[in-house]
Structures are given as structure tokens and as C-alpha cells.
C-alpha positions in Angstrom: 1.3 -25.1 3.3 1.8 -28.8 3.6 5.3 -28.5 5.1 4.4 -26.5 8.2 6.0 -27.8 11.3 2.9 -27.1 13.4 -0.5 -26.8 11.8 -2.9 -24.6 13.7 -5.3 -27.5 14.4 -2.5 -29.5 16.0 -1.3 -26.8 18.5 -3.9 -27.9 21.1 -2.8 -31.6 20.9 0.8 -30.5 21.3 0.0 -28.4 24.3 -2.0 -31.3 25.9 0.8 -33.7 25.1 3.5 -31.7 27.0 4.2 -31.2 30.6 4.8 -27.5 30.0 2.3 -25.0 31.3 0.0 -24.3 28.3 0.2 -20.5 28.8 4.1 -20.7 28.8 4.0 -22.8 25.7 1.7 -20.4 23.9 4.0 -17.5 24.8 7.0 -19.5 23.6 5.3 -20.2 20.2 4.6 -16.5 19.8 8.1 -15.5 20.8 9.6 -18.0 18.4 8.2 -16.0 15.5 10.5 -13.1 16.6 13.8 -15.0 16.8 15.4 -13.5 13.7 15.0 -10.0 15.2 16.4 -10.8 18.6 20.0 -9.9 19.5 22.4 -12.1 21.3 22.6 -11.3 25.0 25.1 -13.7 26.4 26.7 -17.1 25.9 25.3 -19.6 28.4 28.1 -22.2 27.8 30.2 -22.0 30.9 34.0 -21.6 31.0 36.1 -22.8 33.9 37.6 -19.9 35.9 40.8 -21.0 37.7 42.5 -18.9 40.3 46.2 -19.8 40.2 48.0 -17.7 42.8 47.0 -16.6 46.3 45.3 -13.2 46.4 43.9 -13.7 42.8 40.2 -13.0 42.7 37.2 -12.4 40.5 33.9 -10.5 40.9 30.7 -12.0 39.7 27.0 -12.5 40.1 26.3 -15.9 41.7 23.8 -17.9 39.6 23.7 -21.2 41.5 25.2 -24.6 41.6 25.4 -27.3 38.9 26.5 -30.9 38.7 29.2 -31.7 36.3 31.0 -35.0 35.4 34.7 -35.3 35.0 37.0 -38.2 34.2 39.7 -39.0 36.8 42.9 -39.0 34.7 44.6 -41.6 37.0 41.7 -44.1 37.2 39.5 -43.3 34.2 36.6 -43.2 36.7 33.8 -40.7 36.0 33.1 -38.6 39.0 30.3 -36.1 39.7 31.3 -32.7 41.1 29.3 -29.7 42.1 30.4 -26.4 40.5 29.4 -22.8 41.3 28.2 -20.7 38.4 28.9 -17.0 38.1 28.1 -14.3 35.5 31.1 -12.1 34.8 30.9 -9.4 32.2 28.1 -11.1 30.3 29.7 -14.6 30.3 29.1 -17.6 32.5 32.0 -19.1 34.5 32.2 -22.1 36.8 34.5 -23.2 39.6 34.3 -26.5 41.4 36.6 -25.8 44.3 35.3 -27.8 47.3 36.0 -25.1 49.8 34.3 -22.5 47.6 31.2 -24.7 47.2 31.1 -25.3 51.0 31.4 -21.6 51.7 28.6 -20.7 49.3 26.3 -23.4 50.8 27.2 -22.5 54.4 26.5 -18.8 53.8 23.2 -19.7 51.9 24.1 -17.2 49.2 21.0 -16.4 47.1 21.0 -16.4 43.3 21.7 -13.0 41.9 24.1 -12.0 44.7 27.2 -9.9 43.7 30.4 -11.5 45.2 34.1 -11.4 45.1 35.8 -14.8 45.3 39.5 -14.7 46.4 42.0 -17.6 46.4 43.6 -17.3 49.9 46.1 -20.2 50.1 46.6 -23.9 49.5 46.4 -26.5 52.2 47.7 -29.8 50.8 45.8 -30.2 47.5 42.9 -28.0 48.7 42.5 -24.4 47.7 41.1 -22.2 50.4 38.7 -19.5 49.1 37.0 -16.6 50.7 33.8 -15.0 49.5 32.9 -11.4 50.1 29.5 -9.8 49.6 29.6 -6.8 47.2 27.1 -3.9 47.4 
């Protein structure tokens, strides 16, 4: 078995050479042998969810904030934005509305919280969102 990716005698060296907890790495190695039998659960590549008209809404499970980079079409400048992540029907969606992000941070919404996000109105170029706790 010359072509093995990891030879048994090298596993200890690999564990020592990583910053990963050795117990977690050992579990990952065991789990990797079961990959062919596993079923797909959900796509983690996020899609942007845009609410176009006042009163449009979506319901989702809040799963945190992420940084994203966009290119300003007018200037070509790369800007960093914060986007909110939601799971909706086994898919990940993001929205980077400034008011939405502000409301989520202000309310200190915990990951795993079920919410309804509603587009209320537009003030200038800013969309105003409301968030409602679901239970």
C-alpha cells in the first residue's frame, strides 16, 4: 500500500503538526471512512435573498453574521459588508441590509432563533426591515 495518503505510523505526526484538537482530528479521520454512505443534508453555499416590495417577508432560522466583499460598480473599489445568514427550507440565504444587520445586533439575536424578516419601507436608498421572533 505504497500510495496511501496517510500511513498509520504518520497519523501521530500529522496530529501533532496541526492546531486541531487531536480528539477531533481522530474523529474526523474515522468519519472520513463513511463519506460514501452519507446523504447530502443541505447546501452551505449562500444565496442572496432580496425583498423587493414593502410587506414582503421571509421566515428563517438565524445562523449568524458573515463578512463579504463586493465591488462598487461605480468606483471599482472593493468594500467589506456584513451579511446576516439564515437557513430557509434546508438552504442558506444571506441579506446585507444595513438596517437588518443593525436590528439583529441591537436585539442580540442568538444563533438558532426562528425569525420573520419583513421589508417595511424605503427611506432614501435605505430599506427599513423589521424582525419578529417566531415561536
